[in-house]
TORKOL-4160 file (C-alpha; in steps of 0.2 Angstrom, whole numbers, padded with zeros to 4 digits, m for minus):
101
<pt num="1" X="0911" Y="0796" Z="m0128"/>
<pt num="2" X="0893" Y="0791" Z="m0126"/>
<pt num="3" X="0895" Y="0778" Z="m0140"/>
<pt num="4" X="0911" Y="0771" Z="m0133"/>
<pt num="5" X="0903" Y="0769" Z="m0116"/>
<pt num="6" X="0888" Y="0760" Z="m0124"/>
<pt num="7" X="0900" Y="0749" Z="m0133"/>
<pt num="8" X="0908" Y="0744" Z="m0117"/>
<pt num="9" X="0891" Y="0739" Z="m0110"/>
<pt num="10" X="0889" Y="0727" Z="m0125"/>
<pt num="11" X="0907" Y="0720" Z="m0123"/>
<pt num="12" X="0905" Y="0717" Z="m0105"/>
<pt num="13" X="0889" Y="0707" Z="m0108"/>
<pt num="14" X="0898" Y="0697" Z="m0121"/>
<pt num="15" X="0913" Y="0693" Z="m0110"/>
<pt num="16" X="0901" Y="0688" Z="m0096"/>
<pt num="17" X="0891" Y="0676" Z="m0108"/>
<pt num="18" X="0908" Y="0669" Z="m0114"/>
<pt num="19" X="0913" Y="0666" Z="m0096"/>
<pt num="20" X="0897" Y="0658" Z="m0092"/>
<pt num="21" X="0900" Y="0646" Z="m0106"/>
<pt num="22" X="0917" Y="0642" Z="m0099"/>
<pt num="23" X="0910" Y="0639" Z="m0082"/>
<pt num="24" X="0896" Y="0628" Z="m0088"/>
<pt num="25" X="0909" Y="0617" Z="m0097"/>
<pt num="26" X="0920" Y="0617" Z="m0082"/>
<pt num="27" X="0906" Y="0611" Z="m0071"/>
<pt num="28" X="0901" Y="0597" Z="m0083"/>
<pt num="29" X="0919" Y="0591" Z="m0084"/>
<pt num="30" X="0921" Y="0592" Z="m0065"/>
<pt num="31" X="0905" Y="0581" Z="m0063"/>
<pt num="32" X="0911" Y="0569" Z="m0076"/>
<pt num="33" X="0928" Y="0568" Z="m0068"/>
<pt num="34" X="0921" Y="0565" Z="m0051"/>
<pt num="35" X="0910" Y="0551" Z="m0057"/>
<pt num="36" X="0923" Y="0542" Z="m0067"/>
<pt num="37" X="0938" Y="0543" Z="m0056"/>
<pt num="38" X="0941" Y="0530" Z="m0043"/>
<pt num="39" X="0950" Y="0534" Z="m0027"/>
<pt num="40" X="0953" Y="0521" Z="m0014"/>
<pt num="41" X="0941" Y="0509" Z="m0022"/>
<pt num="42" X="0926" Y="0522" Z="m0023"/>
<pt num="43" X="0921" Y="0536" Z="m0035"/>
<pt num="44" X="0929" Y="0552" Z="m0032"/>
<pt num="45" X="0912" Y="0559" Z="m0029"/>
<pt num="46" X="0910" Y="0549" Z="m0013"/>
<pt num="47" X="0925" Y="0558" Z="m0005"/>
<pt num="48" X="0917" Y="0575" Z="0000"/>
<pt num="49" X="0918" Y="0583" Z="m0017"/>
<pt num="50" X="0899" Y="0587" Z="m0017"/>
<pt num="51" X="0900" Y="0603" Z="m0008"/>
<pt num="52" X="0913" Y="0610" Z="m0020"/>
<pt num="53" X="0903" Y="0604" Z="m0035"/>
<pt num="54" X="0887" Y="0612" Z="m0027"/>
<pt num="55" X="0897" Y="0629" Z="m0025"/>
<pt num="56" X="0901" Y="0628" Z="m0044"/>
<pt num="57" X="0883" Y="0625" Z="m0049"/>
<pt num="58" X="0877" Y="0639" Z="m0038"/>
<pt num="59" X="0890" Y="0651" Z="m0046"/>
<pt num="60" X="0885" Y="0645" Z="m0064"/>
<pt num="61" X="0867" Y="0648" Z="m0061"/>
<pt num="62" X="0870" Y="0665" Z="m0053"/>
<pt num="63" X="0881" Y="0670" Z="m0067"/>
<pt num="64" X="0867" Y="0665" Z="m0080"/>
<pt num="65" X="0854" Y="0675" Z="m0071"/>
<pt num="66" X="0865" Y="0690" Z="m0071"/>
<pt num="67" X="0869" Y="0688" Z="m0089"/>
<pt num="68" X="0851" Y="0686" Z="m0093"/>
<pt num="69" X="0846" Y="0701" Z="m0083"/>
<pt num="70" X="0859" Y="0712" Z="m0092"/>
<pt num="71" X="0852" Y="0705" Z="m0109"/>
<pt num="72" X="0834" Y="0707" Z="m0104"/>
<pt num="73" X="0837" Y="0725" Z="m0098"/>
<pt num="74" X="0845" Y="0730" Z="m0114"/>
<pt num="75" X="0832" Y="0721" Z="m0125"/>
<pt num="76" X="0818" Y="0731" Z="m0115"/>
<pt num="77" X="0825" Y="0747" Z="m0121"/>
<pt num="78" X="0836" Y="0753" Z="m0107"/>
<pt num="79" X="0848" Y="0766" Z="m0114"/>
<pt num="80" X="0863" Y="0761" Z="m0103"/>
<pt num="81" X="0866" Y="0744" Z="m0094"/>
<pt num="82" X="0882" Y="0748" Z="m0086"/>
<pt num="83" X="0878" Y="0742" Z="m0069"/>
<pt num="84" X="0870" Y="0725" Z="m0075"/>
<pt num="85" X="0883" Y="0722" Z="m0088"/>
<pt num="86" X="0897" Y="0725" Z="m0075"/>
<pt num="87" X="0890" Y="0714" Z="m0062"/>
<pt num="88" X="0887" Y="0700" Z="m0074"/>
<pt num="89" X="0905" Y="0701" Z="m0081"/>
<pt num="90" X="0913" Y="0702" Z="m0064"/>
<pt num="91" X="0903" Y="0687" Z="m0057"/>
<pt num="92" X="0904" Y="0676" Z="m0072"/>
<pt num="93" X="0923" Y="0679" Z="m0075"/>
<pt num="94" X="0926" Y="0675" Z="m0056"/>
<pt num="95" X="0915" Y="0659" Z="m0058"/>
<pt num="96" X="0924" Y="0653" Z="m0073"/>
<pt num="97" X="0942" Y="0655" Z="m0066"/>
<pt num="98" X="0951" Y="0640" Z="m0058"/>
<pt num="99" X="0951" Y="0639" Z="m0039"/>
<pt num="100" X="0966" Y="0634" Z="m0029"/>
<pt num="101" X="0966" Y="0616" Z="m0024"/>
């Protein structure tokens, strides 16, 4: 049981890191889209999309910090990182999922 629970900690951290990668890519794509897309003669970025992009950027940075903390805690000899890994996975997967329009 102890080995199984320890393995879950590693998998949670891995899932969080993958979700962080997805979220970073989504942010990059969103920024590129708003810069390149023209709406009513102006770039889409000029039409009140900055706040949404800022929220995405904050979520990506917070996810990265949580993933890094889980990895750092594990690397520094903590036996269990259940709390850190679970928080990183939860936040990063939520940051990576598409939002309603």
